[in-house]
C-alpha positions as CSV (number, residue, x, y, z in Angstrom):
1,M,48.3,-7.0,-21.3
2,S,50.7,-5.4,-18.9
3,A,49.7,-2.8,-16.2
4,V,51.6,-0.2,-18.2
5,E,49.6,-0.9,-21.3
6,M,46.4,-0.9,-19.4
7,G,47.3,2.4,-17.7
8,A,48.1,4.0,-21.1
9,R,44.5,3.4,-22.2
10,Q,43.0,5.3,-19.3
11,R,41.5,8.7,-20.3
12,E,39.0,11.2,-19.0
13,I,35.5,11.1,-20.3
14,S,33.5,14.4,-20.7
15,V,30.0,14.6,-19.5
16,S,28.7,15.3,-23.0
17,E,30.6,12.2,-24.3
18,F,28.9,10.1,-21.6
19,F,25.4,11.4,-22.4
20,T,26.0,10.9,-26.1
21,K,26.2,7.2,-25.5
22,N,23.5,7.2,-22.7
23,R,21.0,9.6,-24.1
24,H,18.1,7.5,-22.7
25,L,19.0,8.9,-19.3
26,L,17.9,12.3,-20.5
27,G,14.6,11.3,-22.0
28,F,15.6,10.4,-25.5
29,D,14.6,6.8,-25.3
30,N,12.6,6.7,-28.6
31,P,11.7,9.2,-31.4
32,R,8.2,10.0,-30.0
33,K,9.5,10.7,-26.5
34,A,12.5,12.6,-27.9
35,L,10.3,15.0,-29.8
36,L,8.4,15.8,-26.7
37,T,11.5,16.2,-24.6
38,C,13.0,18.8,-27.0
39,V,9.8,20.8,-27.0
40,K,9.5,20.6,-23.2
41,E,13.1,21.8,-22.6
42,A,12.7,24.8,-24.9
43,V,9.4,25.9,-23.4
44,D,10.7,25.4,-19.9
45,N,13.6,27.7,-20.6
46,A,11.3,30.3,-22.1
47,L,8.9,30.4,-19.2
48,D,11.7,30.5,-16.6
49,A,13.3,33.5,-18.3
50,C,10.1,35.4,-18.6
51,E,9.0,34.9,-15.1
52,E,12.4,35.7,-13.6
53,A,12.4,39.0,-15.6
54,G,8.8,39.8,-14.4
55,I,7.3,39.5,-17.9
56,L,4.0,37.8,-18.6
57,P,5.0,35.1,-21.0
58,D,4.0,35.0,-24.7
59,V,5.3,31.8,-26.2
60,V,5.0,30.5,-29.7
61,V,5.8,26.8,-30.3
62,K,6.0,25.6,-33.9
63,V,6.7,21.9,-34.8
64,E,6.9,21.2,-38.6
65,A,7.8,18.1,-40.5
66,V,11.0,18.4,-42.5
67,A,11.3,16.9,-46.0
68,N,14.0,14.3,-46.7
69,G,13.3,14.7,-50.4
70,D,11.2,17.1,-52.4
71,A,8.1,17.6,-50.4
72,P,7.5,17.2,-46.6
73,P,5.7,14.0,-45.8
74,P,2.5,13.9,-43.7
75,A,3.1,14.5,-40.0
76,S,2.3,10.9,-39.0
77,Q,4.8,9.5,-41.4
78,A,7.6,12.1,-41.0
79,S,10.8,11.1,-39.2
80,R,12.5,14.5,-38.9
81,F,11.0,17.7,-37.4
82,R,12.0,21.3,-37.0
83,I,11.1,22.7,-33.6
84,T,11.0,26.5,-33.1
85,V,10.2,28.1,-29.8
86,T,9.9,31.9,-29.5
87,D,9.4,33.9,-26.4
88,N,9.1,37.6,-25.3
89,G,11.5,37.2,-22.4
90,P,14.5,39.4,-21.5
91,G,16.8,37.9,-24.1
92,I,20.3,36.6,-23.6
93,I,23.5,38.6,-23.9
94,R,25.7,37.7,-26.8
95,Q,28.6,36.1,-24.8
96,Q,26.3,33.7,-22.9
97,I,24.4,32.3,-26.0
98,P,27.0,29.6,-27.0
99,P,27.5,28.0,-23.6
100,I,23.9,28.0,-22.6
101,F,22.8,26.1,-25.7
102,A,25.9,24.0,-26.4
103,K,27.5,23.0,-23.1
104,L,26.1,20.4,-20.6
105,L,25.9,21.3,-16.9
106,Y,26.1,25.0,-17.6
107,G,23.4,27.2,-16.1
108,S,22.3,29.6,-13.4
109,K,20.0,27.4,-11.4
110,F,22.0,24.4,-10.1
111,H,23.8,26.4,-7.4
112,R,20.7,28.4,-6.3
113,L,18.1,27.2,-3.8
114,R,15.0,28.7,-5.4
115,M,12.1,27.2,-7.3
116,S,12.5,27.0,-11.0
117,R,11.6,24.6,-13.8
118,G,15.2,23.8,-14.7
119,Q,17.7,22.9,-12.1
120,Q,20.4,20.8,-13.6
121,G,21.9,22.9,-16.5
122,I,21.4,20.0,-18.9
123,G,18.0,20.3,-20.6
124,I,18.2,22.6,-23.6
125,S,21.9,21.8,-24.4
126,A,21.0,18.1,-24.3
127,A,18.1,18.7,-26.7
128,G,20.6,20.4,-29.1
129,M,23.0,17.6,-28.7
130,Y,20.3,15.1,-29.6
131,G,19.5,17.0,-32.8
132,Q,23.2,17.2,-33.6
133,L,23.5,13.4,-33.2
134,T,20.4,12.4,-35.2
135,T,20.3,15.0,-38.0
136,G,23.8,16.6,-38.0
137,K,22.2,20.1,-37.8
138,P,23.3,22.8,-35.3
139,V,21.1,24.7,-33.0
140,Q,20.0,28.1,-34.3
141,I,19.5,30.9,-31.8
142,T,18.2,34.5,-32.3
143,S,18.1,36.8,-29.2
144,R,17.7,40.4,-28.4
145,T,17.8,42.1,-25.0
146,S,16.0,45.3,-25.9
147,A,14.4,47.2,-28.8
148,R,17.6,49.4,-29.0
149,A,20.0,46.5,-28.9
150,P,20.9,44.5,-32.0
151,A,19.5,41.0,-32.5
152,H,22.3,38.3,-32.5
153,Y,22.0,35.1,-34.5
154,F,24.1,32.1,-33.7
155,E,24.5,28.5,-35.0
156,V,26.2,26.3,-32.4
157,Q,26.9,22.7,-31.7
158,I,28.7,20.7,-28.9
159,D,32.2,19.4,-29.1
160,T,31.4,16.2,-27.2
161,K,35.0,15.4,-26.4
162,K,35.6,18.6,-24.6
163,N,32.0,19.6,-23.6
164,E,32.6,23.0,-25.2
165,P,30.5,25.0,-27.6
166,Q,31.5,25.3,-31.3
167,I,30.3,28.4,-33.0
168,L,29.6,27.7,-36.7
169,E,28.1,31.1,-37.5
170,K,27.4,34.4,-35.7
171,K,26.0,37.7,-37.0
172,Q,23.7,40.5,-36.3
173,I,20.4,40.3,-38.1
174,A,17.1,42.3,-38.5
175,W,14.5,40.8,-36.2
176,E,11.0,42.0,-35.7
177,S,10.7,41.2,-32.0
178,P,11.7,44.0,-29.7
179,R,13.1,41.5,-27.2
180,G,13.1,37.8,-26.5
181,T,14.8,34.6,-27.8
182,Q,14.0,32.2,-30.6
183,V,15.6,28.7,-30.7
184,T,15.3,26.3,-33.6
185,M,16.4,22.6,-33.6
186,E,16.0,19.9,-36.2
187,V,15.7,16.5,-34.6
188,E,14.7,13.0,-35.5
189,G,11.3,12.1,-34.0
190,R,7.8,10.8,-34.5
191,Y,4.6,12.7,-34.1
192,Q,1.5,11.1,-32.7
193,K,-1.4,12.6,-30.9
194,G,-2.8,11.2,-27.7
195,R,-1.3,10.4,-24.3
196,A,2.3,11.6,-23.6
197,S,2.3,13.6,-26.8
198,V,3.4,17.1,-27.6
199,D,-0.2,18.1,-27.8
200,E,-1.0,16.8,-24.3
201,Y,2.1,18.5,-23.0
202,I,0.9,21.8,-24.3
203,E,-2.6,21.4,-22.9
204,Q,-1.3,20.3,-19.4
205,T,1.2,23.2,-19.4
206,I,-1.7,25.7,-19.8
207,I,-3.5,24.1,-16.8
208,A,-0.6,24.8,-14.4
209,N,0.4,28.1,-16.0
210,P,-2.8,30.1,-16.7
211,H,-0.8,33.3,-16.8
212,V,0.9,32.1,-20.0
213,K,-0.3,33.0,-23.5
214,L,0.8,30.1,-25.7
215,T,0.3,29.6,-29.4
216,Y,1.0,26.1,-30.8
217,L,1.5,25.3,-34.5
218,S,1.2,21.6,-34.9
219,P,2.9,19.5,-37.6
220,E,-0.5,18.9,-39.1
221,G,-0.9,22.6,-39.8
222,E,-3.3,23.4,-37.0
223,T,-2.9,26.6,-35.0
224,K,-4.1,26.4,-31.4
225,E,-4.4,29.6,-29.5
226,H,-4.3,29.3,-25.7
227,P,-5.0,32.9,-24.4
228,R,-3.9,34.1,-21.0
229,T,-6.6,33.4,-18.5
230,Y,-4.9,34.8,-15.4
231,H,-3.3,38.2,-15.5
232,E,-1.1,37.9,-12.5
233,L,2.5,36.7,-12.5
234,P,3.3,34.0,-9.9
235,P,5.1,35.4,-6.8
236,S,8.7,35.7,-7.6
237,P,10.7,33.1,-5.5
238,R,13.7,34.3,-3.6
239,E,17.0,32.5,-3.2
240,I,17.7,31.0,0.2
241,K,20.8,29.5,1.8
242,P,21.0,25.8,2.5
243,H,19.2,24.5,5.6
244,P,21.5,22.7,8.1
245,Y,19.2,19.6,8.0
246,G,19.6,19.4,4.2
247,I,23.4,18.8,4.1
248,E,25.5,15.7,4.5
249,L,28.9,15.4,6.1
250,G,30.8,15.7,2.8
251,M,29.0,18.9,1.9
252,L,29.8,20.3,5.3
253,L,33.5,19.6,4.8
254,K,33.4,21.4,1.5
255,M,31.6,24.4,2.9
256,L,34.1,24.7,5.8
257,Q,36.9,25.0,3.3
258,D,35.0,27.4,0.9
259,T,33.5,29.8,3.5
260,K,34.6,33.4,3.7
261,S,33.9,33.6,7.4
262,H,36.8,33.8,9.9
263,S,35.0,32.0,12.8
264,L,33.0,28.8,13.2
265,A,30.0,30.6,14.7
266,G,30.1,33.2,11.9
267,F,30.2,30.4,9.3
268,L,27.1,28.7,10.8
269,A,25.2,32.0,11.0
270,S,26.1,33.3,7.5
271,D,26.2,30.2,5.4
272,F,23.0,28.6,6.6
273,S,19.4,29.6,6.8
274,R,17.5,29.8,10.1
275,V,20.8,29.8,12.2
276,S,21.1,32.9,14.3
277,P,24.4,33.9,16.0
278,R,23.1,32.7,19.3
279,L,22.0,29.4,17.9
280,A,25.4,29.0,16.2
281,E,27.1,29.4,19.5
282,D,24.8,26.8,21.0
283,I,25.7,24.4,18.2
284,C,29.5,25.0,18.8
285,K,28.9,24.4,22.6
286,T,27.1,21.1,21.9
287,A,30.0,20.0,19.7
288,R,32.6,21.2,22.2
289,L,34.2,23.4,19.6
290,S,35.3,27.0,20.0
291,P,33.0,29.5,18.3
292,R,36.1,31.5,17.3
293,A,37.9,28.6,15.7
294,R,38.8,29.1,12.0
295,P,36.5,27.0,9.8
296,R,39.4,26.0,7.5
297,D,41.4,24.6,10.4
298,T,38.6,22.3,11.5
299,H,40.0,18.8,10.7
300,G,40.0,15.3,12.1
301,P,36.9,14.2,14.1
302,A,35.8,17.8,14.6
303,P,33.7,18.1,11.4
304,E,31.8,14.9,12.2
305,T,31.2,16.1,15.7
306,L,29.9,19.4,14.4
307,Y,27.6,17.6,11.9
308,K,26.1,15.5,14.7
309,A,25.6,18.6,16.9
310,I,23.7,20.3,14.0
311,Q,21.4,17.3,13.5
312,S,20.6,17.1,17.2
313,T,19.8,20.8,17.6
314,K,16.3,22.0,17.1
315,I,16.3,24.4,14.2
316,M,13.4,26.3,12.6
317,A,12.1,25.0,9.3
318,P,13.5,26.8,6.2
319,P,11.8,29.9,4.8
320,T,9.2,29.3,2.1
321,N,9.5,32.5,0.1
322,C,11.8,30.6,-2.2
323,L,8.7,28.8,-3.6
324,S,6.1,30.0,-6.0
325,P,3.0,27.7,-5.9
326,I,0.3,28.0,-8.4
327,G,-2.4,29.0,-5.9
328,E,-5.9,27.8,-5.6
329,K,-7.5,30.5,-7.7
330,A,-5.1,30.1,-10.6
331,L,-5.4,26.4,-10.4
332,L,-9.2,26.5,-10.6
333,A,-8.9,28.8,-13.6
334,G,-6.6,26.3,-15.4
335,L,-8.7,23.3,-14.6
336,Y,-12.0,25.0,-15.6
337,R,-10.4,26.3,-18.8
338,Q,-9.0,23.0,-20.1
339,I,-11.1,20.2,-18.6
340,K,-14.9,19.6,-18.9
341,G,-16.6,18.8,-15.7
342,D,-19.5,19.4,-13.3
343,F,-17.4,20.0,-10.2
344,Y,-13.9,21.5,-9.6
345,T,-11.9,22.0,-6.4
346,A,-8.4,22.9,-5.5
347,V,-6.2,22.6,-2.4
348,S,-2.9,24.1,-1.4
349,R,-1.2,22.5,1.5
350,P,0.9,24.4,4.0
351,P,4.7,24.3,3.3
352,A,6.6,21.2,4.5
353,V,10.2,20.0,4.5
354,Y,12.1,17.0,3.3
355,R,15.8,16.7,3.8
356,G,16.0,20.4,4.7
357,N,14.3,21.4,1.4
358,P,11.0,23.2,1.6
359,F,8.1,22.1,-0.7
360,V,4.4,22.7,-1.2
361,I,1.9,20.2,-2.5
362,E,-1.2,21.4,-4.5
363,A,-4.0,19.2,-5.6
364,G,-7.0,19.8,-7.8
365,L,-9.9,17.7,-9.0
366,A,-12.4,17.9,-11.8
367,Y,-15.4,15.6,-11.8
368,G,-18.1,15.0,-14.4
369,R,-18.5,15.5,-18.1
370,G,-19.8,19.0,-18.2
371,P,-23.3,20.4,-18.7
372,S,-24.0,18.7,-22.1
373,P,-24.3,15.0,-21.4
374,E,-26.0,14.4,-24.8
375,A,-22.8,15.4,-26.6
376,E,-20.8,13.1,-24.4
377,S,-23.0,10.1,-25.1
378,Q,-21.9,10.0,-28.8
379,E,-19.4,7.4,-29.7
380,K,-15.9,8.5,-28.8
381,K,-12.8,7.9,-31.0
382,P,-10.1,5.7,-29.3
383,I,-7.3,7.7,-27.8
384,P,-3.8,6.8,-29.2
385,L,-1.7,5.3,-26.5
386,A,1.9,6.0,-25.6
387,E,4.6,3.4,-26.3
388,G,4.5,0.7,-23.7
389,E,1.0,1.8,-22.5
390,T,-1.7,-0.9,-22.5
391,Q,-5.4,-0.4,-23.1
392,Q,-7.4,-0.5,-19.9
393,D,-10.6,-2.6,-19.8
394,D,-12.4,0.1,-17.9
395,A,-12.5,3.3,-20.0
396,E,-13.8,5.2,-17.0
397,L,-10.7,5.1,-14.8
398,A,-9.7,8.4,-13.4
399,R,-6.9,10.3,-15.1
400,V,-3.9,11.5,-13.0
401,I,-1.9,14.5,-14.2
402,R,1.3,15.2,-12.4
403,Y,3.5,18.3,-12.2
404,A,6.8,19.3,-10.7
405,N,7.5,23.1,-10.5
406,R,4.7,23.7,-13.0
407,V,6.1,21.2,-15.5
408,P,3.9,18.2,-16.6
409,L,5.3,14.8,-16.0
410,L,4.1,12.5,-18.8
411,Y,6.2,9.4,-18.4
412,Q,7.0,6.8,-15.7
413,Q,3.7,7.3,-13.9
414,S,3.9,4.2,-11.9
415,A,7.3,5.1,-10.5
416,C,6.1,8.5,-9.1
417,V,5.1,9.1,-5.5
418,I,2.1,11.1,-6.7
419,Y,0.6,8.1,-8.5
420,K,1.3,5.8,-5.5
421,A,-0.4,8.2,-3.2
422,V,-3.5,8.3,-5.5
423,L,-3.7,4.5,-5.4
424,D,-3.3,4.4,-1.6
425,T,-6.2,6.9,-1.1
426,T,-9.5,5.2,-0.3
427,W,-11.7,7.0,-2.7
428,R,-14.7,4.7,-1.8
429,N,-15.0,6.8,1.4
430,Y,-15.9,9.8,-0.8
431,G,-18.6,8.1,-2.9
432,V,-16.4,7.1,-5.8
433,A,-16.0,3.4,-6.9
434,Q,-12.5,2.0,-6.7
435,S,-11.1,-1.5,-7.0
436,R,-8.3,-2.7,-4.7
437,G,-4.9,-1.3,-5.7
438,A,-6.4,0.5,-8.7
439,L,-7.3,4.1,-9.7
440,P,-10.8,5.3,-8.8
441,T,-13.6,4.8,-11.4
442,G,-15.5,7.6,-12.9
443,P,-15.2,10.8,-15.0
444,M,-12.6,12.3,-12.9
445,V,-9.2,14.1,-13.4
446,I,-6.8,14.3,-10.5
447,F,-4.2,17.0,-10.5
448,V,-1.2,17.1,-8.2
449,H,1.7,19.6,-8.3
450,M,4.9,19.7,-6.2
451,A,6.7,23.0,-5.9
452,S,10.2,22.8,-4.3
453,V,13.6,24.3,-4.5
454,W,14.9,20.9,-5.3
455,V,12.5,18.2,-6.7
456,P,13.9,14.7,-6.0
457,F,13.5,13.2,-9.5
458,T,14.2,9.5,-9.9
459,S,16.5,10.2,-12.9
460,E,18.1,12.9,-15.0
461,S,15.1,12.8,-17.4
462,K,12.9,14.3,-14.7
463,E,9.9,12.1,-15.3
464,A,8.9,10.9,-11.8
465,I,9.3,12.1,-8.2
466,A,11.1,9.9,-5.7
467,D,9.1,8.4,-2.9
468,Y,9.9,10.3,0.3
469,D,7.7,9.7,3.3
470,E,7.2,13.5,3.9
471,I,6.2,14.0,0.2
472,R,3.8,11.1,0.2
473,K,2.2,12.3,3.4
474,E,1.5,15.8,2.0
475,V,0.2,14.4,-1.3
476,T,-2.2,12.1,0.6
477,L,-3.5,14.8,2.8
478,A,-4.2,17.1,-0.2
479,L,-6.0,14.3,-2.0
480,R,-8.1,13.5,1.0
481,E,-9.2,17.1,1.3
482,C,-10.2,17.1,-2.4
483,G,-12.0,13.8,-1.8
484,R,-14.0,15.2,1.1
485,R,-15.2,18.1,-0.9
486,L,-16.1,15.8,-3.8
487,G,-17.9,13.4,-1.4
488,A,-19.9,16.4,0.1
489,F,-20.9,17.5,-3.4
490,L,-21.9,13.9,-4.5
491,R,-23.9,13.4,-1.3
492,R,-25.7,16.7,-1.6
493,L,-26.4,16.0,-5.3
494,E,-27.8,12.5,-4.5
495,R,-30.0,13.7,-1.7
496,A,-31.3,16.6,-3.6
497,D,-32.0,14.5,-6.7
498,S,-34.0,12.0,-4.5
499,E,-36.1,14.9,-3.1
500,H,-36.6,16.3,-6.6
501,R,-37.9,13.0,-7.8
502,R,-40.4,12.8,-4.9
503,R,-41.6,16.3,-5.7
504,N,-42.2,15.4,-9.4
505,I,-44.3,12.4,-8.2
506,F,-46.4,14.7,-6.0
507,E,-46.8,17.2,-8.8
508,L,-48.1,14.5,-11.1
509,Y,-51.1,14.1,-8.9
510,I,-51.8,17.7,-8.0
511,E,-54.0,18.4,-11.0
512,E,-56.0,15.2,-10.4
513,V,-56.5,16.0,-6.7
514,V,-57.6,19.6,-7.5
515,E,-60.2,18.4,-10.0
516,S,-61.5,15.7,-7.6
517,C,-61.9,18.2,-4.8
518,N,-63.6,20.6,-7.1
519,R,-66.1,18.0,-8.1
520,L,-66.8,17.2,-4.5
521,K,-67.5,20.9,-3.8
522,G,-69.8,21.1,-6.8
523,G,-67.4,23.2,-8.9
524,R,-67.3,26.0,-6.3
525,L,-63.7,25.4,-5.2
526,P,-61.0,28.1,-6.1
527,T,-58.9,25.6,-8.1
528,A,-56.0,28.0,-8.8
529,K,-55.5,28.8,-5.1
530,L,-55.7,25.1,-4.1
531,K,-53.2,24.1,-6.8
532,E,-50.8,26.8,-5.5
533,Q,-51.1,25.6,-1.9
534,L,-50.5,22.0,-2.9
535,Q,-47.5,23.0,-4.9
536,K,-46.1,24.9,-1.9
537,M,-46.7,21.9,0.3
538,A,-44.9,19.6,-2.1
539,L,-42.0,22.1,-2.2
540,K,-41.8,22.3,1.6
541,R,-42.0,18.5,2.1
542,T,-39.2,17.9,-0.4
543,G,-36.5,20.2,0.9
544,G,-37.9,23.5,-0.4
545,E,-35.6,25.9,-2.2
546,K,-32.6,24.1,-0.7
547,T,-33.1,21.2,-3.1
548,D,-33.1,23.6,-6.0
549,E,-29.9,25.1,-4.7
550,L,-28.2,21.8,-4.4
551,L,-29.2,20.8,-7.9
552,G,-28.1,24.3,-9.2
553,K,-31.7,25.1,-10.3
554,N,-31.5,28.7,-9.0
555,G,-27.9,29.7,-9.4
556,S,-26.8,29.4,-5.7
557,G,-23.1,28.7,-5.0
558,P,-21.7,25.6,-3.3
559,E,-21.9,26.6,0.3
560,G,-19.4,24.8,2.6
561,L,-17.1,23.9,-0.4
562,P,-14.2,26.4,-0.4
563,H,-12.2,27.0,-3.6
564,S,-14.7,25.0,-5.6
565,I,-16.8,25.4,-8.8
566,I,-20.1,23.7,-9.6
567,V,-21.2,23.7,-13.3
568,T,-24.9,23.4,-14.2
569,P,-26.9,23.9,-17.4
570,E,-27.8,27.4,-16.2
571,G,-24.1,28.4,-15.7
572,I,-21.4,28.2,-13.0
573,E,-21.6,28.7,-9.3
574,G,-18.8,29.2,-6.8
575,E,-15.4,30.8,-6.8
576,V,-14.6,31.6,-10.4
577,P,-11.2,33.5,-10.6
578,V,-11.3,34.3,-14.3
579,L,-14.2,34.5,-16.7
580,V,-14.5,35.3,-20.4
581,G,-16.8,38.3,-20.7
582,E,-19.1,38.6,-23.6
583,A,-19.0,42.3,-23.4
584,S,-15.3,42.6,-24.0
585,G,-15.2,39.6,-26.3
586,G,-12.1,38.0,-24.6
587,A,-10.4,37.2,-21.4
588,V,-10.7,39.6,-18.5
589,S,-8.2,40.1,-15.8
590,P,-9.0,39.4,-12.1
591,N,-9.8,43.0,-11.5
592,G,-12.4,43.0,-14.3
593,A,-10.3,44.8,-17.0
594,P,-10.5,43.5,-20.6
595,K,-7.5,41.5,-21.7
596,E,-6.4,44.2,-24.2
597,D,-6.0,46.8,-21.4
598,E,-3.4,44.7,-19.6
599,E,-1.5,43.1,-22.5
600,A,0.5,46.3,-23.1
601,G,1.2,47.1,-19.5
602,E,2.1,45.6,-16.2
603,P,0.1,42.6,-14.9
604,S,-2.7,43.3,-12.4
605,R,-1.8,42.8,-8.8
606,R,-5.4,42.9,-7.4
607,S,-7.1,39.8,-6.2
608,G,-9.5,38.0,-8.6
609,K,-12.3,36.3,-6.7
610,T,-15.7,36.4,-8.4
611,R,-18.6,34.9,-6.5
612,H,-22.0,34.1,-8.1
613,R,-24.7,34.1,-5.4
614,A,-27.6,35.8,-7.2
615,K,-30.7,33.8,-7.9
616,G,-33.2,33.3,-10.7
617,K,-33.3,35.8,-13.5
618,R,-31.0,38.2,-11.8
619,E,-28.2,35.6,-11.9
620,A,-28.7,34.9,-15.6
621,A,-28.6,38.6,-16.4
622,R,-25.5,39.3,-14.3
623,S,-23.4,36.3,-15.3
624,P,-22.3,36.9,-18.9
625,A,-19.6,34.1,-18.6
626,R,-22.1,31.3,-18.8
627,A,-21.9,31.0,-22.5
628,R,-18.2,30.8,-22.5
629,P,-16.7,28.1,-24.8
630,R,-15.1,25.2,-22.8
631,G,-11.9,23.4,-23.4
632,K,-11.5,19.8,-24.1
633,A,-10.6,17.1,-21.6
């Protein structure tokens, strides 16, 4: 074959054509994982839209088996599913609906440095492309921007050769929702409960997003209501400019050509964050370049000299108002709502920076099986495993749940920096058994969340976080703080339990001692008074009321354990941000208002810290939340 013939065969490949043949890069490895990925992308889009518009999200997720013949097969045997996700967000204007859902690398988040769930402009359009490839069905979208505006219905699919949307149908329809978006996809998949399933994704999403009201209609016909347990929207992140430490030489060259500034100093001060006019002149002086030079005329070795001068100059860390972490109170609310346990704690680390990108690490921990051990002692059903997952010999290994920008990461656990940091933490120092190079042993759930303007995922499927030293350090420090609090709780519990056993032994002999002394005195001894004195002596010698406090016998909170909750048979003690009140019959907001009062209006902005410090019968009377139903682990 000649060079001319070889040259004639060369042609451009569109991004959609590439991902059509390499869909495994986007998380569509197998039918079970593909079903989860489609649900995740649609839910992420809905939550991002609601939060950006300042609306408390109401999301309905419906997954139903589709019949290939006459009747739909059972969910476990079905190979085709219809996914419908409906939100109460701001809606989408008519002109933007086709490219958003049927064009890869199209979106509003890739060019902005602010925290959001999506960041590549691939997710929802890739899910629609997968449905188009496997079932031949287009994506169906209904959206309305306000109650006065009409609802627009579209059916779109991707032209994979051109990476352009094809509109198959568009019309105005009658829709009952006053605003919001509904997207429906028909995809090939496989439904199975257990680890890395759609059900687990929904439950973990609620933990990190307690401000969301989510209704899930499973393929088996079950309806699971997840009410809103935290009535405050997360702080709205602000967009920031790139930090000088976060760019490379090629990016600097492009910015020099694209800037609207007419001077080099003005370019540095206006196009970067944390660079003042004075600092910009210092950078130019270090690089031996004129501050008044035109940026577009900077050629030859000058850009590299400028880049080295930037890297050698001490510049303040980037601002952190571009982030919206979960927060310790909301994290405790999510953990307590969804996971059974005896002890909960949450930690938010101070903001840190990697490659010029700010990030925050948050960690939480739930330990124990809850206040009803007799129910836990019953034989448990085996949990279905994800594809490629092997059964562990020790069923009591701790469970690690990972998040990036409030989104659960359910696959590629061993490749993630969070999992590696959990393994590297010496949990034995905190009273928890651990084998070398393994997860800690015990009834424990470890939660770690990374919030950043740009999460360094290991692949386009966004399933694991890359191992940067700065990120691993922050994760390790957060885990250690959780471990110290857990260790303090376990040590107090062990010490108090030992003292309580001693007291029980003393009390076994009190009656016999009183009777013997009474016989020696010829029956003239005031037995009731002696018995009371001996009981007081036994109480004093075994730690007194402090032992009861540590064991939760009198309702006292966990002193010295900030942002923690202890659960006892009598109720809950500690910092409880959201409770379910028996009086109102539903969730209450942080300021104490019933859920119904705030559903129709704006979310509450007042702080929600409820402390339970009363003792004895007063605590039982004043804490109506103790009978609240608990979620499943």
